[in-house]
C-alpha positions as CSV (number, residue, x, y, z in Angstrom):
1,M,20.9,-20.7,-109.5
2,D,19.4,-19.3,-106.4
3,S,15.7,-19.1,-107.5
4,V,13.4,-19.8,-110.4
5,R,10.5,-17.5,-111.3
6,S,8.0,-17.2,-114.1
7,P,8.6,-14.4,-116.6
8,E,5.1,-13.1,-116.0
9,W,5.5,-12.6,-112.4
10,P,6.7,-9.3,-111.2
11,V,10.1,-9.1,-109.6
12,A,9.8,-9.4,-105.9
13,P,12.4,-9.8,-103.2
14,L,13.2,-13.4,-102.5
15,G,11.2,-14.7,-99.6
16,G,8.9,-11.7,-99.6
17,L,5.1,-12.1,-99.0
18,V,4.3,-9.6,-101.8
19,G,5.8,-11.7,-104.4
20,N,3.8,-14.7,-103.4
21,S,0.4,-12.9,-103.2
22,A,-2.5,-13.2,-105.7
23,A,-2.3,-9.4,-106.4
24,A,1.3,-9.7,-107.3
25,R,0.9,-12.8,-109.4
26,Y,-2.3,-12.0,-111.3
27,G,-2.2,-8.2,-111.3
28,T,-5.5,-7.8,-109.4
29,S,-6.1,-5.4,-106.6
30,P,-6.9,-6.7,-103.1
31,G,-10.7,-7.2,-102.6
32,I,-11.4,-7.9,-106.3
33,G,-12.3,-11.3,-107.6
34,P,-13.2,-14.5,-105.8
35,A,-11.8,-15.2,-102.5
36,L,-9.3,-18.1,-102.6
37,G,-8.9,-20.5,-99.7
38,R,-9.9,-18.9,-96.4
39,T,-8.6,-15.5,-97.2
40,G,-12.1,-14.0,-97.5
41,Q,-15.1,-14.1,-95.1
42,P,-15.9,-17.6,-93.8
43,P,-19.0,-19.1,-95.5
44,A,-22.2,-18.7,-93.6
45,A,-23.1,-21.6,-91.4
46,P,-25.8,-24.0,-92.9
47,P,-29.3,-23.6,-91.3
48,P,-30.0,-26.0,-88.5
49,P,-32.1,-29.1,-89.3
50,Y,-35.9,-28.8,-89.0
51,R,-37.3,-29.9,-85.7
52,L,-40.9,-30.3,-84.8
53,P,-42.0,-27.5,-82.4
54,T,-42.1,-28.5,-78.8
55,S,-45.3,-28.1,-76.8
56,T,-45.5,-25.0,-74.8
57,G,-48.3,-26.2,-72.6
58,S,-51.1,-24.6,-74.6
59,T,-52.8,-26.1,-77.5
60,P,-54.1,-24.0,-80.4
61,P,-57.9,-23.5,-80.5
62,P,-59.6,-26.1,-82.7
63,A,-60.9,-25.1,-86.1
64,H,-64.4,-23.8,-86.0
65,R,-67.0,-26.4,-87.1
66,P,-70.7,-25.8,-87.3
67,P,-72.7,-27.7,-84.7
68,A,-74.3,-30.9,-85.9
69,A,-78.0,-30.6,-86.6
70,P,-80.2,-32.4,-84.1
71,P,-82.0,-35.5,-85.4
72,V,-85.5,-35.0,-86.9
73,P,-88.2,-36.2,-84.4
74,V,-90.8,-38.7,-85.8
75,K,-93.8,-39.6,-83.7
76,I,-95.0,-43.2,-84.1
77,L,-98.0,-44.8,-82.4
78,I,-98.0,-48.3,-81.0
79,A,-101.7,-49.3,-80.9
80,G,-103.9,-52.4,-80.7
81,G,-106.2,-54.3,-78.5
82,F,-105.9,-55.1,-74.8
83,G,-103.0,-57.4,-73.9
84,V,-101.5,-57.8,-77.4
85,G,-98.0,-56.6,-76.4
86,K,-97.9,-52.8,-76.9
87,T,-96.1,-52.1,-73.7
88,T,-93.7,-54.9,-74.3
89,T,-93.0,-53.5,-77.8
90,V,-92.0,-50.1,-76.4
91,W,-89.9,-51.7,-73.6
92,A,-88.0,-53.9,-76.1
93,I,-86.8,-51.1,-78.3
94,S,-86.6,-47.9,-76.2
95,E,-83.1,-46.5,-75.6
96,I,-84.3,-44.8,-72.4
97,A,-86.2,-46.2,-69.5
98,P,-89.8,-46.0,-70.9
99,L,-92.5,-44.0,-69.2
100,T,-95.4,-46.2,-68.4
101,T,-98.7,-45.8,-66.7
102,E,-99.3,-49.3,-65.6
103,A,-102.0,-50.0,-62.9
104,E,-102.8,-53.2,-61.2
105,M,-105.8,-55.0,-62.5
106,T,-108.5,-55.5,-59.9
107,S,-111.6,-57.6,-59.5
108,A,-113.6,-54.6,-60.9
109,G,-112.2,-55.4,-64.3
110,I,-113.4,-59.0,-64.4
111,G,-115.6,-59.5,-67.4
112,V,-114.5,-56.0,-68.8
113,D,-110.8,-56.4,-69.4
114,D,-110.0,-59.8,-71.0
115,P,-106.2,-60.3,-71.5
116,G,-106.7,-63.7,-73.0
117,G,-106.4,-67.2,-71.7
118,R,-102.6,-67.4,-72.5
119,S,-101.7,-64.2,-70.7
120,A,-100.4,-63.8,-67.2
121,K,-101.0,-60.1,-67.4
122,T,-101.7,-58.4,-64.0
123,T,-101.3,-54.7,-65.0
124,T,-102.8,-52.5,-67.7
125,T,-101.9,-49.2,-69.3
126,V,-104.3,-46.5,-68.2
127,A,-102.8,-43.6,-70.1
128,M,-99.9,-44.3,-72.4
129,D,-96.4,-45.7,-72.8
130,F,-93.5,-43.6,-74.0
131,G,-90.1,-44.5,-75.3
132,C,-87.7,-43.4,-78.0
133,V,-85.0,-44.8,-80.3
134,T,-82.4,-43.1,-82.5
135,I,-82.3,-44.6,-86.0
136,D,-79.3,-42.6,-87.1
137,R,-77.8,-39.1,-86.6
138,S,-80.6,-37.5,-88.6
139,L,-83.7,-39.4,-87.3
140,K,-85.2,-40.3,-84.0
141,L,-88.4,-42.1,-83.3
142,Y,-90.7,-41.2,-80.4
143,L,-93.0,-44.1,-79.6
144,F,-96.4,-43.6,-77.9
145,G,-98.2,-46.7,-76.8
146,T,-102.0,-46.3,-76.6
147,P,-104.2,-47.9,-74.0
148,G,-106.1,-50.9,-75.3
149,Q,-109.4,-50.7,-73.5
150,A,-112.3,-49.1,-75.3
151,R,-113.1,-46.8,-72.3
152,F,-109.8,-45.0,-72.9
153,G,-110.6,-44.4,-76.6
154,F,-111.1,-40.7,-76.0
155,M,-107.3,-40.3,-75.6
156,W,-106.5,-41.6,-79.0
157,D,-107.2,-38.4,-80.8
158,D,-104.7,-36.5,-78.6
159,L,-102.0,-39.2,-78.9
160,A,-102.4,-39.4,-82.7
161,R,-101.9,-35.6,-83.1
162,G,-98.6,-35.0,-85.0
163,A,-97.9,-38.8,-85.6
164,L,-96.6,-39.8,-89.0
165,G,-97.5,-43.5,-88.7
166,A,-98.6,-46.3,-86.5
167,L,-97.9,-49.9,-85.7
168,V,-101.1,-51.9,-85.0
169,V,-100.1,-54.9,-82.8
170,V,-102.3,-57.9,-83.3
171,D,-102.7,-61.2,-81.5
172,S,-103.4,-63.8,-84.1
173,A,-105.6,-65.7,-81.7
174,R,-107.8,-62.6,-80.9
175,L,-108.1,-60.7,-84.2
176,D,-111.4,-59.0,-83.2
177,D,-109.5,-57.0,-80.6
178,C,-107.6,-55.0,-83.2
179,F,-110.6,-53.9,-85.3
180,P,-111.1,-50.6,-83.4
181,A,-107.5,-49.6,-84.0
182,I,-107.6,-50.4,-87.7
183,D,-110.8,-48.5,-88.1
184,F,-109.4,-45.5,-86.3
185,F,-106.3,-45.2,-88.5
186,E,-108.3,-45.8,-91.7
187,R,-110.7,-43.0,-90.7
188,A,-107.8,-40.7,-89.7
189,G,-106.0,-41.3,-92.9
190,L,-102.8,-42.1,-91.0
191,P,-100.3,-44.6,-92.6
192,F,-100.2,-47.8,-90.5
193,V,-98.6,-51.3,-90.5
194,V,-100.2,-54.4,-89.0
195,G,-97.7,-56.3,-86.9
196,V,-98.7,-59.8,-85.8
197,N,-97.1,-60.6,-82.5
198,A,-95.9,-64.1,-82.5
199,F,-96.8,-65.3,-79.0
200,D,-94.6,-68.3,-78.0
201,G,-92.9,-67.9,-81.4
202,R,-95.9,-69.1,-83.5
203,L,-99.0,-67.8,-85.1
204,A,-102.6,-69.1,-84.8
205,L,-103.2,-68.3,-88.5
206,E,-101.2,-67.7,-91.6
207,L,-100.5,-64.1,-92.6
208,G,-102.6,-64.5,-95.7
209,E,-105.6,-65.6,-93.6
210,I,-105.0,-62.8,-91.2
211,R,-105.1,-60.2,-94.0
212,W,-108.3,-61.7,-95.3
213,A,-109.9,-61.7,-91.8
214,L,-108.9,-58.1,-91.1
215,A,-110.1,-57.0,-94.6
216,I,-107.1,-54.8,-95.1
217,G,-105.9,-53.9,-98.6
218,D,-102.6,-54.9,-100.2
219,H,-101.3,-51.4,-99.7
220,V,-101.2,-52.0,-95.9
221,P,-98.0,-53.9,-94.9
222,L,-98.6,-57.0,-92.8
223,V,-95.6,-58.3,-90.9
224,Q,-94.8,-60.9,-88.2
225,F,-92.6,-59.9,-85.3
226,D,-91.8,-60.7,-81.7
227,A,-92.6,-57.9,-79.3
228,R,-90.0,-59.2,-76.8
229,D,-87.1,-59.1,-79.3
230,R,-85.4,-55.7,-80.0
231,L,-84.2,-56.5,-83.5
232,S,-87.6,-57.9,-84.5
233,V,-89.4,-54.7,-83.1
234,R,-86.8,-52.6,-85.0
235,D,-87.6,-54.3,-88.3
236,A,-91.3,-53.7,-87.8
237,L,-90.8,-50.0,-87.0
238,L,-88.6,-49.6,-90.1
239,V,-91.6,-50.8,-92.1
240,V,-93.8,-48.2,-90.4
241,L,-91.1,-45.5,-91.1
242,D,-90.8,-46.5,-94.8
243,R,-94.6,-46.4,-95.1
244,A,-94.7,-42.9,-93.5
245,L,-91.9,-41.6,-95.7
246,D,-93.6,-42.9,-98.8
247,R,-96.8,-41.2,-97.8
248,A,-95.0,-37.9,-97.2
249,T,-93.2,-38.1,-100.5
250,R,-96.5,-38.7,-102.4
251,D,-98.2,-35.8,-100.6
252,R,-95.3,-33.5,-101.5
253,R,-95.5,-34.4,-105.2
254,A,-99.3,-33.9,-105.2
C-alpha cells in the first residue's frame, strides 16, 4: 500500500499541498472560520505596562483654594496702678517687640510717683505699651498697657475705646493703687479680671482677703499670676478672653 487516506477526505494527488489543506479536509473555503496556527493575522501585541508619567519640567498648577480668613482682632487692656507690672506683662507675652513709651524717672517725680519699696524701677510709662499675641488661627489679642499715674488718666478713655476686656494688675502689698482702675472699668461696664502679680513668687495676702479688700463681686474673676512668666500671663489673659466672650454671648441673646 502506497498511502492511507480517510474516506471523507477528497482525493488529492499524493504529496500535494491541496490535499493537506483545511479547505480540502473540512470543505470550507479559504478565509472562513477561525484561523488555525499562524495561518491568519498575528495577534495584536499586548499593551505596554503602565508607567508613571515622567516630569517634563513643569508642574501642574495647584488646585484653587480659598484664602484663609485673617484672625479676628481682640483688644485687651492691661491696667493697674503705678509699678505693679503692666509693662512686664506685655513684654512677657508679646510675639513682637513691644512698643513702649518708657521715660526715665527724675527727681521731679519724688513724692509723686511711688514705685514701692521693693521695686528697683527707674523708668515709667508715659503713654502706653503695645504688644500682640496670636491665640490660634482665628483669634489674635492686641494688648494695650495703660499708664499707671493719675495724671495720665485722661488717656484711659481713648485706650479703652473698642476694647473687649481688661486685666487689672494688682500688687498685693499696695492694693490701694488699683482702686482707680477697678472703678474705671466698673463705670465703663467693661468686663475685667483682677490679676494679682506674685512679686518674688508670693503674695502679701490671700486671694480671699484681697477680694474682700477690693470689694469686688464674685462675678469678677480673681487670679494669681507672675508677670514675668509667659505661660502664667497667657493663663490670665485666657480668663479675660473667656470673660469677654461670655459677656458678648449674653449681650447677643438679650
